C-alpha positions in Angstrom: -75.6 22.8 72.5 -75.7 23.8 68.8 -74.2 27.3 69.7 -71.4 25.5 71.6 -70.6 23.1 68.6 -70.8 25.8 66.3 -68.1 28.2 68.4 -66.0 25.0 69.0 -65.9 24.5 65.2 -65.0 28.2 64.6 -62.2 27.9 67.2 -60.9 24.7 65.4 -61.1 26.4 62.0 -59.3 29.3 63.5 -56.5 27.3 65.1 -55.9 25.3 61.9 -55.6 28.4 59.8 -53.2 29.9 62.2 -51.1 26.8 62.3 -51.0 26.8 58.5 -50.3 30.5 58.4 -47.3 29.9 60.8 -46.1 27.1 58.8 -46.4 29.3 55.7 -44.4 31.9 57.6 -41.7 29.7 58.5 -41.2 28.3 54.9 -40.9 31.8 53.6 -38.4 32.6 56.2 -36.1 29.5 55.3 -36.6 30.4 51.5 -35.5 33.9 52.1 -32.6 33.2 54.1 -31.3 30.9 51.4 -32.0 33.5 48.7 -29.8 36.0 50.9 -27.1 33.7 51.3 -27.2 33.0 47.5 -27.2 36.8 47.0 -24.1 37.0 49.3 -22.3 34.4 47.5 -23.2 36.1 43.9 -21.9 39.5 45.4 -18.7 38.1 46.7 -17.8 36.2 43.3 -18.8 39.5 41.5 -16.2 41.5 43.5 -13.7 38.7 42.9 -14.5 38.6 39.2 -14.1 42.7 39.2 -10.6 42.3 41.2 -9.5 39.5 38.7 -10.6 41.6 35.7 -8.8 44.6 37.0 -5.6 42.8 37.9 -5.3 41.4 34.4 -6.0 44.7 32.9 -3.7 46.8 35.1 -1.1 44.5 35.8 -0.8 41.4 33.4 -1.5 43.8 30.3 0.6 46.6 31.5 3.3 47.6 29.2 4.8 50.3 31.8 5.2 50.3 35.5 2.0 50.5 37.2 1.1 53.8 38.7 0.1 54.9 42.4 -3.5 55.3 41.7 -3.6 52.1 40.1 -1.9 50.3 43.0 -3.9 51.9 45.3 -7.3 50.9 43.4 -5.9 47.2 43.3 -5.0 47.3 46.8 -8.6 48.6 47.9 -10.4 46.2 45.7 -8.2 43.1 47.3 -9.2 44.4 50.9 -12.7 44.4 50.0 -12.8 40.6 49.1 -12.4 40.2 53.1 -10.4 37.1 52.1 -7.0 36.3 54.1 -5.8 33.8 51.7 -6.1 36.3 48.8 -4.8 39.2 50.8 -1.8 37.3 52.0 -1.2 36.2 48.5 -1.5 39.7 47.3 1.2 40.8 49.7 3.4 38.1 48.4 2.8 39.4 45.0 3.4 43.1 46.1 6.5 42.2 48.2 8.2 40.2 45.4 12.0 41.0 44.8 12.7 39.3 41.6 10.7 39.0 38.3 10.5 35.2 38.5 9.2 35.6 42.3 6.5 38.2 40.9 5.6 35.6 38.2 5.3 32.8 40.7 3.2 34.8 42.9 1.2 36.1 40.2 0.3 32.6 39.4 -0.7 31.7 42.8 -2.8 34.7 43.2 -4.6 33.8 40.0 -5.1 30.6 41.0 -6.4 31.6 44.1 -8.8 33.9 42.5 -10.2 31.5 40.3 -10.5 28.9 42.9 -12.4 31.3 44.9 -15.1 32.0 42.1 -15.4 28.1 41.3 -15.7 26.8 44.9 -19.5 26.6 45.2 
């Protein structure tokens, strides 16, 4: 009888320990998922900021026509953002026919980039 009670106590203790371990594992899994999501947002923000910086340095501050290599670099960077809205605005900017249209599209592109970063 004493052995049976002892074994039952051991089984209960092991069951409780297993449940506690599962709860801890689940909690850690949730925290990991949240951390991964936050990291993905930060990486995306970093890409947006890098593109924004590149755009300002190579387009806004340019005192001459933008070269092919710079255009290609900007095009690749904007595509890596993976944002349809920003890509569409980029295409509007690159398809601008007049200086005033280009300025207007530049303002819209800059606004979309800033909103993309601050929208969290």
